[in-house]
Structures are given as structure tokens and as C-alpha cells.
C-alpha positions in Angstrom: 15.9 37.8 -19.7 14.5 38.9 -16.0 13.0 34.7 -15.8 12.9 34.3 -11.8 13.2 37.8 -11.7 10.7 40.1 -10.5 10.9 44.6 -11.2 10.7 46.4 -7.6 12.3 50.2 -8.3 13.6 52.2 -10.8 17.3 52.1 -10.4 16.5 56.8 -9.8 14.2 55.6 -6.6 17.3 55.0 -4.4 20.1 57.4 -4.3 23.8 56.5 -3.4 23.7 55.9 0.3 20.4 55.3 0.6 17.6 52.8 1.2 14.3 51.6 0.0 12.1 49.2 1.5 10.2 47.0 -1.2 7.8 44.4 -1.1 8.0 41.3 -3.7 4.9 39.6 -5.2 5.0 36.8 -2.5 4.5 39.3 0.4 8.3 39.1 1.4 9.6 42.8 2.2 13.1 43.3 1.2 15.4 46.4 1.6 17.5 47.8 -1.8 20.2 49.4 -0.6 22.2 51.6 -2.6 26.2 51.6 -2.3 28.5 52.7 -4.5 26.4 52.8 -7.6 25.2 49.3 -7.3 22.4 47.9 -5.4 21.8 45.1 -3.1 18.8 43.7 -1.9 18.4 42.4 1.9 15.6 41.3 4.7 13.6 44.1 5.8 14.2 43.0 9.4 17.2 43.0 12.0 17.8 38.9 12.7 18.6 40.4 16.6 15.7 42.1 17.6 13.0 42.5 14.7 13.7 46.2 14.1 13.4 47.5 10.6 16.5 48.2 8.5 15.1 50.9 6.3 14.8 52.9 9.6 19.0 52.6 10.4 22.1 54.1 8.4 24.2 53.1 5.3 28.0 52.9 5.7 29.2 52.6 1.9 32.8 52.4 3.1 32.1 49.3 4.5 29.0 48.3 2.9 27.2 47.7 5.3 23.8 48.9 7.4 23.4 49.6 10.6 20.6 48.9 12.7 18.5 51.4 14.3 17.5 49.6 17.2 20.8 48.4 18.9 23.4 49.7 16.6 23.8 46.2 15.2 25.3 46.2 11.4 24.9 43.6 8.2 27.4 43.7 4.9 25.0 43.9 2.3 26.8 41.7 -0.2 26.6 38.6 2.3 24.3 39.4 4.9 26.7 38.5 7.9 26.8 40.5 11.0 29.5 42.6 11.3 29.3 44.2 14.7 27.3 43.2 17.7 24.7 42.4 18.9 23.2 40.3 15.6 25.2 37.4 15.6 23.0 35.6 13.0 22.5 36.6 9.5 19.9 38.4 7.2 18.5 36.9 4.0 20.4 38.6 0.7 18.8 38.7 -2.8 20.2 38.6 -6.2 19.3 41.2 -8.0 19.2 42.0 -11.4 19.9 46.1 -12.7 18.2 46.3 -16.5 17.1 49.8 -18.5 17.3 51.9 -15.4 15.3 49.3 -13.6 15.8 47.3 -10.5 15.3 43.1 -10.6 15.1 40.9 -7.5 15.2 37.1 -7.6 11.5 35.6 -6.6 12.0 33.3 -3.5 15.9 32.8 -4.1 17.2 34.2 -0.9 21.1 33.8 0.0 
């Protein structure tokens, strides 16, 4: 049922409004973000100045993560920047949740 997806964490590993960095089997680093009881997977590095996004903040009311370096923000649903300075989007990855586990699509970034 989860063909093309790999298990990366338990749902309980990512609390509401939190982020969890994980590494896919191919070495791709992503960040799981829990917003309004939904899990999103985004690329781990900011598109602006290469900062690690899991060191930033989650803004659940806007479905955004904020980069810790220059306070740029990205929509976790689309990867689009929502506040400067970043102008390039970040990658997002399809996520499935099943049986208390989180699965992220292998090599299938949007």
C-alpha cells in the first residue's frame, strides 16, 4: 500500500507545531512539520542562504515555517516563499500516514 514511499518516523515523534529532521534512504534530508494535525515534508535547507529550516519556527495559523537565519517564510503545503528574503521555493514531498507511521515519497519532490 505504501509502494514508492518509505517509513521515516512515527506520528507520535512529531508533536503539533513541531519539526523533525529525517534522512531518506537515498540521503535526501527533509523536515517533517506538524500543522493542525497534518504532517508535511519539506526540504531541510532554506533556498535563500542554505540554513537548516528545522532550527526555525512553525507558524501553524499560516501553515508556514520560518528560517532561523533571515526570517524568510515558506508555505509547508506548497513550498512557496511567503516572506522575503527567499524568492525561490523549497521542495515538498508527498506524505502518507498509516497505522501511526509517517511515510514520505521516495525521490518524488514537488
